[in-house]
MOPAC internal coordinates of N, CA, C and O (Angstrom, degrees):
PM7 1SCF
backbone

  N    0.0000 0     0.00 0     0.00 0    0    0    0
  C    1.4682 1     0.00 0     0.00 0    1    0    0
  C    1.5216 1   106.08 1     0.00 0    2    1    0
  O    1.2310 1   119.25 1   -47.09 1    3    2    1
  N    1.3389 1   119.04 1   132.91 1    3    2    1
  C    1.4085 1   124.32 1   178.20 1    5    3    2
  C    1.5420 1   108.06 1   -93.03 1    6    5    3
  O    1.2310 1   118.74 1   -51.99 1    7    6    5
  N    1.2349 1   120.01 1   128.01 1    7    6    5
  C    1.4498 1   130.25 1   176.19 1    9    7    6
  C    1.4675 1   109.19 1   -91.51 1   10    9    7
  O    1.2310 1   117.54 1   -54.72 1   11   10    9
  N    1.3827 1   122.28 1   125.28 1   11   10    9
  C    1.4596 1   120.31 1   176.60 1   13   11   10
  C    1.5313 1   109.50 1   -62.34 1   14   13   11
  O    1.2310 1   123.28 1   -24.83 1   15   14   13
  N    1.3799 1   111.31 1   155.17 1   15   14   13
  C    1.5126 1   118.41 1  -172.75 1   17   15   14
  C    1.5742 1   108.27 1   -65.32 1   18   17   15
  O    1.2310 1   120.25 1   143.98 1   19   18   17
  N    1.3187 1   117.14 1   -36.02 1   19   18   17
  C    1.5159 1   120.48 1  -178.01 1   21   19   18
  C    1.5030 1   109.37 1   -58.98 1   22   21   19
  O    1.2310 1   120.34 1   129.56 1   23   22   21
  N    1.2589 1   116.95 1   -50.44 1   23   22   21
  C    1.4509 1   118.50 1   179.10 1   25   23   22
  C    1.5161 1   113.39 1   -58.35 1   26   25   23
  O    1.2310 1   120.84 1   139.01 1   27   26   25
  N    1.3584 1   116.00 1   -40.99 1   27   26   25
  C    1.5080 1   118.41 1   178.56 1   29   27   26
  C    1.4761 1   109.91 1   -64.65 1   30   29   27
  O    1.2310 1   118.16 1   142.18 1   31   30   29
  N    1.2973 1   121.11 1   -37.82 1   31   30   29
  C    1.4985 1   124.45 1  -176.57 1   33   31   30
  C    1.5287 1   102.07 1   -67.68 1   34   33   31
  O    1.2310 1   115.25 1   129.66 1   35   34   33
  N    1.2953 1   126.62 1   -50.34 1   35   34   33
  C    1.3984 1   125.88 1  -174.48 1   37   35   34
  C    1.5176 1   112.16 1   -62.75 1   38   37   35
  O    1.2310 1   123.13 1   140.89 1   39   38   37
  N    1.3301 1   111.61 1   -39.11 1   39   38   37
  C    1.5673 1   116.22 1   177.32 1   41   39   38
  C    1.5967 1   109.04 1   -64.66 1   42   41   39
  O    1.2310 1   120.86 1   137.19 1   43   42   41
  N    1.4022 1   115.96 1   -42.81 1   43   42   41
  C    1.4041 1   111.62 1   177.61 1   45   43   42
  C    1.5288 1   114.21 1   -71.14 1   46   45   43
  O    1.2310 1   117.45 1   153.73 1   47   46   45
  N    1.2494 1   122.46 1   -26.27 1   47   46   45
  C    1.4709 1   120.01 1   174.60 1   49   47   46
  C    1.5931 1   113.50 1   -72.50 1   50   49   47
  O    1.2310 1   123.03 1   140.62 1   51   50   49
  N    1.2573 1   111.79 1   -39.38 1   51   50   49
  C    1.4669 1   117.03 1   173.47 1   53   51   50
  C    1.5363 1   111.62 1   -59.18 1   54   53   51
  O    1.2310 1   119.33 1   133.72 1   55   54   53
  N    1.3658 1   118.88 1   -46.28 1   55   54   53
  C    1.4110 1   128.95 1   178.25 1   57   55   54
  C    1.5557 1   111.72 1   -59.76 1   58   57   55
  O    1.2310 1   123.38 1   136.22 1   59   58   57
  N    1.3457 1   111.12 1   -43.78 1   59   58   57
  C    1.5172 1   115.42 1   174.77 1   61   59   58
  C    1.5397 1   117.77 1   -61.55 1   62   61   59
  O    1.2310 1   126.41 1   137.42 1   63   62   61
  N    1.3969 1   105.29 1   -42.58 1   63   62   61
  C    1.4868 1   112.44 1   176.39 1   65   63   62
  C    1.4387 1   114.45 1   -60.82 1   66   65   63
  O    1.2310 1   119.73 1   135.12 1   67   66   65
  N    1.3680 1   118.13 1   -44.88 1   67   66   65
  C    1.4258 1   124.13 1   177.99 1   69   67   66
  C    1.6594 1   111.28 1   -63.26 1   70   69   67
  O    1.2310 1   120.42 1   141.54 1   71   70   69
  N    1.2607 1   116.80 1   -38.46 1   71   70   69
  C    1.4129 1   123.63 1   178.20 1   73   71   70
  C    1.5142 1   107.96 1   -64.90 1   74   73   71
  O    1.2310 1   120.09 1   139.97 1   75   74   73
  N    1.3691 1   117.44 1   -40.03 1   75   74   73
  C    1.3877 1   123.36 1  -175.90 1   77   75   74
  C    1.5679 1   109.65 1   -68.78 1   78   77   75
  O    1.2310 1   121.15 1   137.32 1   79   78   77
  N    1.3357 1   115.41 1   -42.68 1   79   78   77
  C    1.3997 1   121.11 1   179.28 1   81   79   78
  C    1.6093 1   108.64 1   -62.29 1   82   81   79
  O    1.2310 1   122.12 1   133.31 1   83   82   81
  N    1.2502 1   113.54 1   -46.69 1   83   82   81
  C    1.4670 1   117.91 1  -179.39 1   85   83   82
  C    1.4814 1   109.61 1   -60.50 1   86   85   83
  O    1.2310 1   119.13 1   135.74 1   87   86   85
  N    1.3142 1   119.26 1   -44.26 1   87   86   85
  C    1.5415 1   119.50 1  -178.98 1   89   87   86
  C    1.4778 1   109.01 1   -67.39 1   90   89   87
  O    1.2310 1   118.08 1   139.97 1   91   90   89
  N    1.3606 1   121.25 1   -40.03 1   91   90   89
  C    1.4026 1   119.49 1   173.70 1   93   91   90
  C    1.5299 1   116.53 1   -57.57 1   94   93   91
  O    1.2310 1   121.56 1   140.29 1   95   94   93
  N    1.3279 1   114.62 1   -39.71 1   95   94   93
  C    1.5271 1   121.58 1  -177.08 1   97   95   94
  C    1.4982 1   104.39 1   -67.29 1   98   97   95
  O    1.2310 1   118.79 1   138.58 1   99   98   97
  N    1.3904 1   119.91 1   -41.42 1   99   98   97
  C    1.3689 1   122.19 1   176.66 1  101   99   98
  C    1.4538 1   116.20 1   -58.86 1  102  101   99
  O    1.2310 1   120.58 1   136.11 1  103  102  101
  N    1.3378 1   116.50 1   -43.89 1  103  102  101
  C    1.5035 1   125.71 1   176.60 1  105  103  102
  C    1.5284 1   111.42 1   -62.03 1  106  105  103
  O    1.2310 1   121.51 1   134.80 1  107  106  105
  N    1.3123 1   114.72 1   -45.20 1  107  106  105
  C    1.4343 1   118.01 1   175.07 1  109  107  106
  C    1.4232 1   117.97 1   -59.90 1  110  109  107
  O    1.2310 1   123.51 1   134.15 1  111  110  109
  N    1.4033 1   110.88 1   -45.85 1  111  110  109
  C    1.5531 1   115.95 1   177.78 1  113  111  110
  C    1.4762 1   110.99 1   -65.53 1  114  113  111
  O    1.2310 1   118.52 1   141.89 1  115  114  113
  N    1.3617 1   120.43 1   -38.11 1  115  114  113
  C    1.3990 1   119.24 1   179.60 1  117  115  114
  C    1.5301 1   114.36 1   -65.60 1  118  117  115
  O    1.2310 1   121.58 1   144.45 1  119  118  117
  N    1.3345 1   114.58 1   -35.55 1  119  118  117
  C    1.4105 1   119.55 1   178.20 1  121  119  118
  C    1.4606 1   119.29 1   -83.14 1  122  121  119
  O    1.2310 1   121.74 1  -170.56 1  123  122  121
  N    1.3347 1   114.28 1     9.44 1  123  122  121
  C    1.4981 1   124.25 1   177.41 1  125  123  122
  C    1.6098 1   113.59 1    64.93 1  126  125  123
  O    1.2310 1   121.49 1  -154.33 1  127  126  125
  N    1.2488 1   114.75 1    25.67 1  127  126  125
  C    1.5512 1   126.18 1  -178.42 1  129  127  126
  C    1.5846 1   100.77 1   -94.07 1  130  129  127
  O    1.2310 1   123.15 1   -16.62 1  131  130  129
  N    1.3010 1   111.57 1   163.38 1  131  130  129
  C    1.3328 1   124.63 1   175.93 1  133  131  130
  C    1.5345 1   109.55 1   -66.12 1  134  133  131
  O    1.2310 1   118.61 1   -61.02 1  135  134  133
  N    1.4637 1   120.26 1   118.98 1  135  134  133
  C    1.3641 1   124.68 1  -172.03 1  137  135  134
  C    1.6989 1   108.14 1   -71.15 1  138  137  135
  O    1.2310 1   119.78 1   -10.89 1  139  138  137
  N    1.2423 1   118.02 1   169.11 1  139  138  137
  C    1.4369 1   123.26 1  -179.03 1  141  139  138
  C    1.6230 1   114.97 1   -58.82 1  142  141  139
  O    1.2310 1   121.87 1   141.16 1  143  142  141
  N    1.3220 1   114.02 1   -38.84 1  143  142  141
  C    1.4438 1   122.00 1  -175.70 1  145  143  142
  C    1.5242 1   107.13 1   -64.10 1  146  145  143
  O    1.2310 1   122.43 1   132.90 1  147  146  145
  N    1.3759 1   112.96 1   -47.10 1  147  146  145
  C    1.5031 1   113.12 1  -178.64 1  149  147  146
  C    1.5580 1   115.42 1   -69.28 1  150  149  147
  O    1.2310 1   123.25 1   148.85 1  151  150  149
  N    1.3630 1   111.37 1   -31.15 1  151  150  149
  C    1.5309 1   117.55 1   173.10 1  153  151  150
  C    1.5075 1   112.43 1   -65.61 1  154  153  151
  O    1.2310 1   118.73 1   143.53 1  155  154  153
  N    1.3698 1   120.02 1   -36.47 1  155  154  153
  C    1.3742 1   123.68 1  -179.23 1  157  155  154
  C    1.5733 1   108.27 1   -74.37 1  158  157  155
  O    1.2310 1   120.09 1   142.58 1  159  158  157
  N    1.3089 1   117.43 1   -37.42 1  159  158  157
  C    1.4855 1   122.66 1  -176.00 1  161  159  158
  C    1.5921 1   107.99 1   -67.57 1  162  161  159
  O    1.2310 1   123.54 1   140.50 1  163  162  161
  N    1.4270 1   110.82 1   -39.50 1  163  162  161
  C    1.4515 1   112.85 1  -179.05 1  165  163  162
  C    1.6194 1   110.02 1   -72.29 1  166  165  163
  O    1.2310 1   121.98 1   144.76 1  167  166  165
  N    1.3006 1   113.82 1   -35.24 1  167  166  165
  C    1.5028 1   117.68 1   178.61 1  169  167  166
  C    1.6135 1   111.47 1   -64.56 1  170  169  167
  O    1.2310 1   122.94 1   137.17 1  171  170  169
  N    1.2988 1   111.98 1   -42.83 1  171  170  169
  C    1.4509 1   115.30 1  -179.42 1  173  171  170
  C    1.4367 1   111.48 1   -73.73 1  174  173  171
  O    1.2310 1   117.74 1   152.51 1  175  174  173
  N    1.2693 1   121.91 1   -27.49 1  175  174  173
  C    1.4638 1   120.78 1   169.99 1  177  175  174
  C    1.4725 1   118.73 1   -70.82 1  178  177  175
  O    1.2310 1   121.53 1   151.45 1  179  178  177
  N    1.4188 1   114.67 1   -28.55 1  179  178  177
  C    1.3358 1   125.03 1   177.90 1  181  179  178
  C    1.5037 1   111.23 1   -76.58 1  182  181  179
  O    1.2310 1   118.53 1   146.28 1  183  182  181
  N    1.3286 1   120.40 1   -33.72 1  183  182  181
  C    1.5024 1   126.65 1  -173.29 1  185  183  182
  C    1.5269 1   104.02 1  -133.49 1  186  185  183
  O    1.2310 1   120.38 1  -100.23 1  187  186  185
  N    1.3983 1   116.87 1    79.77 1  187  186  185
  C    1.5091 1   116.37 1  -172.95 1  189  187  186
  C    1.4532 1   110.13 1   -77.29 1  190  189  187
  O    1.2310 1   117.26 1   147.86 1  191  190  189
  N    1.4101 1   122.83 1   -32.14 1  191  190  189
  C    1.4634 1   128.17 1  -175.65 1  193  191  190
  C    1.5679 1   107.60 1   -68.20 1  194  193  191
  O    1.2310 1   122.80 1   133.24 1  195  194  193
  N    1.4021 1   112.25 1   -46.76 1  195  194  193
  C    1.4915 1   116.64 1  -178.08 1  197  195  194
  C    1.5709 1   109.78 1   -67.78 1  198  197  195
  O    1.2310 1   118.66 1   141.81 1  199  198  197
  N    1.3562 1   120.16 1   -38.19 1  199  198  197
  C    1.3552 1   120.47 1  -179.52 1  201  199  198
  C    1.5519 1   107.50 1   -67.80 1  202  201  199
  O    1.2310 1   117.23 1   143.12 1  203  202  201
  N    1.3700 1   122.88 1   -36.88 1  203  202  201
  C    1.4431 1   120.97 1   176.70 1  205  203  202
  C    1.6090 1   110.01 1   -67.10 1  206  205  203
  O    1.2310 1   121.03 1   151.06 1  207  206  205
  N    1.2760 1   115.63 1   -28.94 1  207  206  205
  C    1.5055 1   115.17 1  -178.38 1  209  207  206
  C    1.5496 1   107.32 1   -76.35 1  210  209  207
  O    1.2310 1   119.47 1   143.16 1  211  210  209
  N    1.2851 1   118.61 1   -36.84 1  211  210  209
  C    1.5320 1   121.15 1   179.36 1  213  211  210
  C    1.5070 1   106.36 1   -67.92 1  214  213  211
  O    1.2310 1   117.04 1   139.56 1  215  214  213
  N    1.3318 1   123.24 1   -40.44 1  215  214  213
  C    1.3719 1   126.99 1   178.17 1  217  215  214
  C    1.4923 1   111.30 1   -61.94 1  218  217  215
  O    1.2310 1   118.77 1   134.10 1  219  218  217
  N    1.3650 1   119.95 1   -45.90 1  219  218  217
  C    1.3610 1   125.64 1   174.58 1  221  219  218
  C    1.4725 1   114.24 1   -58.24 1  222  221  219
  O    1.2310 1   119.84 1   136.52 1  223  222  221
  N    1.4005 1   117.90 1   -43.48 1  223  222  221
  C    1.4372 1   126.14 1  -176.09 1  225  223  222
  C    1.5786 1   104.31 1   -65.57 1  226  225  223
  O    1.2310 1   118.37 1   132.40 1  227  226  225
  N    1.2774 1   120.71 1   -47.60 1  227  226  225
  C    1.3864 1   122.40 1  -178.72 1  229  227  226
  C    1.5605 1   111.22 1   -61.79 1  230  229  227
  O    1.2310 1   123.37 1   136.81 1  231  230  229
  N    1.4121 1   111.15 1   -43.19 1  231  230  229
  C    1.5161 1   111.81 1   178.12 1  233  231  230
  C    1.6350 1   114.88 1   -65.54 1  234  233  231
  O    1.2310 1   124.44 1   146.73 1  235  234  233
  N    1.3169 1   109.09 1   -33.27 1  235  234  233
  C    1.5083 1   113.22 1   174.93 1  237  235  234
  C    1.4964 1   113.34 1   -65.73 1  238  237  235
  O    1.2310 1   122.23 1   141.87 1  239  238  237
  N    1.3780 1   113.34 1   -38.13 1  239  238  237
  C    1.5334 1   117.38 1  -178.66 1  241  239  238
  C    1.5213 1   109.35 1   -66.33 1  242  241  239
  O    1.2310 1   123.89 1   135.31 1  243  242  241
  N    1.3404 1   110.15 1   -44.69 1  243  242  241
  C    1.5915 1   115.81 1  -178.07 1  245  243  242
  C    1.5002 1   109.80 1   -64.06 1  246  245  243
  O    1.2310 1   120.78 1   136.58 1  247  246  245
  N    1.3517 1   116.10 1   -43.42 1  247  246  245
  C    1.3353 1   117.56 1   177.65 1  249  247  246
  C    1.5502 1   117.71 1   -64.95 1  250  249  247
  O    1.2310 1   120.67 1   151.04 1  251  250  249
  N    1.2153 1   116.33 1   -28.96 1  251  250  249
  C    1.4517 1   127.00 1  -179.65 1  253  251  250
  C    1.5377 1   105.88 1   -75.08 1  254  253  251
  O    1.2310 1   119.43 1   133.75 1  255  254  253
  N    1.3838 1   118.69 1   -46.25 1  255  254  253
  C    1.4081 1   125.04 1  -175.68 1  257  255  254
  C    1.5985 1   108.87 1   -64.11 1  258  257  255
  O    1.2310 1   120.20 1   134.60 1  259  258  257
  N    1.3494 1   117.22 1   -45.40 1  259  258  257
  C    1.4212 1   122.25 1  -169.55 1  261  259  258
  C    1.4868 1   111.82 1  -104.97 1  262  261  259
  O    1.2310 1   117.62 1  -158.68 1  263  262  261
  N    1.3066 1   122.13 1    21.32 1  263  262  261
  C    1.4425 1   122.80 1   179.35 1  265  263  262
  C    1.5169 1   109.73 1   -74.20 1  266  265  263
  O    1.2310 1   120.10 1   180.00 1  267  266  265

């Protein structure tokens, strides 16, 4: 099966972003700083309505793409 070049580029960009986030989280953890998950948990606790809106937007996008 031949995969179009656009899908391959998007997959590589998403993979690179995930690798970058994992590397940043490892650097933060090694430097004894607050890791990304705790920062995200603090932010979502501080702004609960905005975090619900972001989660709903991401859910709507995923539902739209994979419908």
